[in-house]
C-alpha positions as CSV (number, residue, x, y, z in Angstrom):
1,M,0.0,0.1,0.3
2,E,1.2,3.7,-1.2
3,Q,3.0,5.2,2.1
4,I,0.4,8.3,3.6
5,N,2.4,11.1,4.8
6,I,0.3,12.3,8.2
7,M,0.2,15.4,10.6
8,I,-1.9,14.7,13.9
9,A,-3.2,17.9,15.7
10,G,-3.4,17.3,19.6
11,P,-0.9,14.6,20.0
12,R,-0.6,14.7,24.1
13,G,-4.4,14.4,24.3
14,R,-6.4,10.8,25.4
15,M,-7.5,10.5,21.9
16,G,-4.3,12.5,20.2
17,S,-1.8,10.4,21.8
18,E,-3.4,7.1,20.4
19,A,-3.3,8.5,17.0
20,V,0.5,8.9,17.1
21,K,0.7,4.9,18.3
22,L,-1.2,3.9,15.3
23,A,0.4,6.5,13.2
24,A,3.8,4.9,14.2
25,G,3.1,1.6,14.2
26,T,1.5,1.4,11.0
27,E,4.0,0.1,8.1
28,H,2.4,2.5,5.8
29,F,1.8,5.3,7.9
30,N,4.6,8.4,7.8
31,L,4.0,10.8,11.0
32,V,5.6,13.6,9.6
33,A,4.4,16.3,12.1
34,V,2.6,17.2,15.2
35,L,0.5,20.5,15.7
36,D,0.5,21.3,19.9
37,H,-0.6,24.5,21.6
38,K,3.3,24.4,23.2
39,H,6.7,23.0,22.8
40,D,6.6,25.0,19.5
41,G,10.3,24.1,17.9
42,M,11.0,21.2,19.7
43,M,10.7,17.3,18.7
44,L,7.9,14.7,20.1
45,S,10.5,12.5,21.2
46,D,11.4,15.1,23.3
47,I,8.2,15.0,25.4
48,E,7.9,12.5,28.2
49,G,5.6,9.6,26.9
50,F,7.2,10.0,23.0
51,Q,10.5,9.2,23.4
52,S,10.4,6.4,20.7
53,I,8.8,8.7,18.2
54,H,11.7,10.1,16.2
55,N,12.2,12.7,13.7
56,V,9.1,14.7,14.2
57,P,8.4,18.2,14.8
58,I,6.2,20.1,16.9
59,Y,4.5,23.1,15.5
60,T,2.2,25.7,16.7
61,D,1.2,27.2,14.1
62,I,-0.9,24.9,11.5
63,E,0.4,27.1,8.4
64,K,3.7,27.6,9.6
65,C,3.5,23.3,9.5
66,L,1.8,22.9,6.5
67,Q,4.3,25.2,4.9
68,N,7.2,23.3,6.1
69,V,6.2,19.6,5.9
70,Q,4.7,17.5,2.9
71,A,1.4,15.9,4.4
72,D,-1.5,13.9,3.1
73,V,-3.5,14.2,5.5
74,L,-4.4,15.7,9.2
75,I,-5.6,13.7,11.2
76,D,-7.5,16.1,14.0
77,L,-9.0,15.4,17.4
78,T,-8.7,18.6,19.3
79,T,-11.7,20.7,20.1
80,P,-14.7,22.0,17.6
81,E,-13.2,25.2,17.2
82,F,-9.6,24.2,16.5
83,G,-10.9,21.6,14.4
84,M,-13.1,23.7,11.9
85,L,-9.9,26.0,11.9
86,H,-7.5,23.7,11.1
87,A,-9.7,21.5,8.4
88,K,-10.3,24.6,6.5
89,T,-6.7,25.7,6.8
90,A,-5.4,22.2,5.9
91,L,-8.1,22.2,2.6
92,S,-6.5,25.1,1.5
93,Y,-3.2,23.5,1.3
94,N,-4.5,20.5,-0.3
95,V,-4.0,18.4,2.8
96,R,-7.4,15.6,3.8
97,P,-8.7,16.4,7.2
98,V,-9.8,13.1,8.8
99,V,-11.5,14.8,11.9
100,G,-12.6,13.2,15.1
101,T,-13.7,16.3,17.0
102,T,-17.9,16.3,18.1
103,G,-19.5,19.6,18.2
104,F,-20.0,20.7,14.9
105,S,-22.7,22.8,14.0
106,K,-24.8,22.3,10.9
107,E,-23.1,25.5,9.5
108,N,-19.8,24.2,9.9
109,L,-20.5,21.1,8.0
110,E,-21.8,22.5,5.2
111,E,-18.7,25.4,5.2
112,L,-16.6,22.5,4.9
113,E,-18.8,20.6,2.7
114,R,-18.4,23.7,0.4
115,L,-15.1,23.8,0.5
116,C,-14.2,20.0,-0.3
117,K,-16.3,20.6,-3.6
118,E,-14.2,23.9,-4.5
119,K,-11.2,21.9,-3.6
120,E,-12.2,18.5,-5.1
121,L,-10.7,17.0,-2.1
122,G,-12.0,14.4,0.6
123,C,-12.8,15.3,4.2
124,I,-13.9,13.0,6.5
125,I,-15.7,14.1,9.8
126,A,-16.6,11.4,12.1
127,P,-18.7,11.8,15.5
128,N,-17.7,8.6,16.3
129,F,-14.7,6.7,15.1
130,A,-15.6,3.0,17.0
131,I,-16.5,1.0,14.4
132,G,-18.7,-0.6,17.0
133,A,-20.6,2.5,17.8
134,V,-20.7,2.4,14.1
135,L,-22.6,-0.2,13.7
136,M,-25.0,0.6,16.7
137,M,-26.1,3.7,14.7
138,K,-26.6,1.6,11.9
139,F,-28.4,-1.4,13.3
140,S,-30.8,1.6,15.6
141,Q,-31.4,2.9,12.0
142,L,-32.8,-0.3,10.9
143,A,-34.6,-0.7,14.5
144,A,-36.6,2.3,13.8
145,K,-38.2,1.6,10.8
146,Y,-40.3,-0.9,13.0
147,F,-40.1,0.5,16.0
148,R,-41.1,4.2,16.2
149,D,-41.0,4.9,19.9
150,V,-37.1,5.4,21.2
151,E,-35.0,6.7,23.3
152,I,-30.8,7.3,23.5
153,I,-28.9,7.3,26.6
154,E,-25.3,8.5,26.0
155,L,-22.6,8.0,29.1
156,H,-19.5,9.3,29.0
157,H,-16.4,10.7,31.1
158,D,-16.7,13.9,33.2
159,K,-14.4,16.0,31.1
160,K,-16.3,15.7,28.1
161,L,-17.3,19.3,27.0
162,D,-20.6,19.1,24.7
163,A,-23.9,17.4,25.8
164,P,-25.6,15.5,23.9
165,S,-23.0,13.3,22.5
166,G,-22.0,13.7,18.6
167,T,-23.0,9.8,18.6
168,A,-26.4,10.6,20.1
169,V,-27.0,13.7,17.8
170,K,-25.8,11.2,15.0
171,T,-28.1,8.4,15.9
172,A,-30.8,10.5,16.5
173,E,-30.4,12.1,12.9
174,M,-30.3,8.2,11.2
175,I,-33.1,7.5,12.9
176,S,-35.3,10.3,11.9
177,A,-34.4,10.0,8.6
178,V,-36.3,6.5,8.6
179,R,-39.0,7.1,11.3
180,E,-42.2,9.0,10.9
181,A,-41.9,12.0,13.8
182,K,-43.8,11.3,17.1
183,K,-43.9,12.8,20.1
184,Q,-43.2,10.7,22.8
185,G,-44.7,10.1,26.6
186,H,-48.3,11.5,27.6
187,A,-49.8,13.6,25.6
188,N,-50.0,16.0,29.0
189,E,-46.8,14.9,30.7
190,K,-45.4,17.4,32.9
191,E,-41.9,18.0,34.2
192,T,-41.8,18.4,37.9
193,I,-38.0,18.9,37.8
194,T,-36.6,20.4,34.3
195,G,-34.9,18.2,32.2
196,A,-36.2,15.2,33.4
197,R,-37.3,14.0,30.1
198,G,-33.9,14.8,28.4
199,A,-33.1,16.8,25.3
200,E,-36.1,16.1,22.5
201,F,-35.2,15.8,19.1
202,D,-38.3,15.3,16.2
203,G,-39.9,13.9,19.3
204,M,-37.3,11.1,20.7
205,H,-35.4,11.7,23.9
206,I,-31.9,12.3,24.8
207,H,-30.3,11.8,27.7
208,S,-26.7,12.3,28.6
209,V,-24.8,10.9,31.6
210,R,-21.3,12.4,32.8
211,L,-19.1,10.6,35.2
212,P,-15.7,9.3,36.4
213,G,-14.9,5.9,35.3
214,L,-16.5,6.3,32.2
215,I,-15.3,6.4,28.6
216,A,-17.9,6.2,26.0
217,H,-21.0,4.2,26.2
218,Q,-24.3,4.6,24.3
219,Q,-27.8,2.5,24.2
220,V,-30.6,3.4,22.3
221,L,-33.3,1.8,23.7
222,F,-37.0,1.1,21.6
223,G,-40.7,0.2,23.0
224,S,-43.2,-1.4,21.5
225,D,-46.2,-3.1,22.7
226,G,-45.0,-5.8,24.9
227,Q,-42.2,-5.5,24.1
228,T,-38.5,-3.5,24.2
229,L,-35.5,-3.6,22.2
230,T,-31.7,-2.4,23.4
231,I,-29.1,-1.7,21.2
232,R,-25.8,-0.9,23.2
233,H,-22.2,-0.2,22.6
234,D,-19.5,0.2,25.0
235,S,-15.9,1.7,24.6
236,Y,-13.3,0.6,27.3
237,N,-10.7,2.6,26.0
238,R,-10.0,5.0,23.5
239,E,-7.6,2.1,21.6
240,S,-11.2,1.4,20.6
241,F,-11.3,3.9,18.3
242,M,-8.0,3.4,16.6
243,S,-9.4,1.0,14.3
244,G,-12.3,3.7,12.8
245,V,-9.4,6.4,12.2
246,K,-7.3,3.9,10.5
247,V,-9.9,3.1,7.8
248,A,-11.1,7.1,7.3
249,V,-7.0,7.8,7.1
250,E,-7.0,4.9,4.2
251,T,-10.5,6.1,2.6
252,V,-9.9,9.8,2.3
253,M,-7.2,9.5,0.4
254,K,-9.2,7.8,-2.5
255,H,-12.4,10.1,-1.8
256,N,-12.4,13.8,-3.4
257,S,-15.7,14.9,-1.5
258,F,-16.9,15.2,2.1
259,V,-18.1,12.9,4.2
260,Y,-19.7,13.2,7.6
261,G,-20.3,9.8,9.7
262,L,-18.5,6.7,9.0
263,E,-21.0,4.7,8.4
264,N,-21.0,6.4,5.0
265,I,-17.3,4.8,4.2
266,L,-17.8,1.1,5.5
267,D,-18.9,-1.2,3.0
């Protein structure tokens, strides 16, 4: 397989550090640089925990980085604000973004799609890179054709900034595409404590749990007369996301369009 030159934004983060391991341990991946908010001018091997990663410079400015290294793909695992800036800048330098940051607005996604069309470059935005989580979303969409009543419960660590999660929102969007809209619950129900029924999306309810000890978990609950169906996925460590990152990097090199959601590139 042809070698892919990769730069990673957010290498010291929980997800970013796993992506560094992925790039360093994959034969046809070549890590050419990392983008961090400090340590400009240093080498990644100078940072504790990365001593075995040689000849990888650290940049704090994405434009300077793109001007000095030859990258094919940017893996961004930072925040929505920086992820958007990095993706737009990468596309302007003909580098294909693979972004795992959640919290993008509809307007953000539309802007990136427009830029991809202008540049004729691929870009993949994935709310969740775990293959099992993507299958959970696809299975939920299938089930929603037969079960109109559904609630989503997503559970994450207490350091997560956005709620509901991008995975929960994406799941709701996929369900909504095949499910006739229905406002669930009793017509006269009343929340005695505001928020007790969670967020509402097209009549469905989404509940967010934030606790230490959790990583990333979601269950989709369907109900019908005399029966329920539960579809659940659990990520117990961040290594679980790397199989999807690998697939996304390999796939984005073959695409010249914008893709939102890993389910759109899985056979």
